[in-house]
N, C-alpha and C positions, 0 to 999 in steps of 0.2 A: 303092435306100439305104433306109437304114433311120435310128428315131430311138433317144437312152438317155436317159438320166435323170441331172444330173450332180446328186449326192448330196452335193457341199460346196455347193451352192449352191443346191436345191429348199429349198424355204422347209418342200413338206409340204403346198399348203393347199388339195390337190385339189383344184383350179380346170381343170386339165386334164385329168381322170380326169367330172368331170361335164360338161363342154364334149362329151369322147369318146361317155358315151352320151348324150348329147343325143340327137347325132345318127347315134345306133347303131350307130360304130364298134364299143365294149367295144375295144377296144388297152389303155387306159391304166387298170392295175389295184391291184390295192393285194396287195403282195405280203407272206405273213403268214411270212415268214423273207424277209431276219433283219428286225426292226422294227415293220412293218406300210410301210414303205417302197412310192409310188411307181412304175409301171414300165411298161414298155411292150414291149406282143408283140409281136412283129417281122413275126408274121407277116398279126399282124390290121391291122399299122400299112399304111397308106397313101399315109404321104408319097411322093413327093410331092403328093400329091396333093389334100390335104388339111392343109393346117397349124392351122388350127381353135386346136391345143392352142400352142401357138406364140404367136397372137392373145390369145388367155388368161389365159400364164403372166406371175403379176406376175414373177418373179424371173428378170430379166436373163441367156438364158443359161447355163440349167437343163437345155434342152435341147439334147443334143449329138450331129450326125451323126456313128451308127458309124467311118464309111469316112477320115471325114476329122481327127475330134476335132476339128471345128469345132463353135462352139456361134454357138447360134442363137436370136436378134435377131431382130424383131419389126423391124417401120419407125416408125420415132415417131406419132404423129393427127397430125401435119402434114403427111405424104406422102399420107394419105387422103384431104384437101381439096386440090378441085382449082380 
């Protein structure tokens, strides 16, 4: 499975880019064409092993599974509390 960016929902805040770089996965990058948009390198992305981009993305539904077209939305914060 792999992910892609829904540019209609993405705010281009680059939080996914930052966290992906911090984790040294480097799958999220800024494409020079068109318009310096965020993209995901399908060969470098380790999803579903890593979901850091989903956790840091403030624009719900802007990261989508390529195969299913499903919007990937992280669980609400209260889901993490025990």
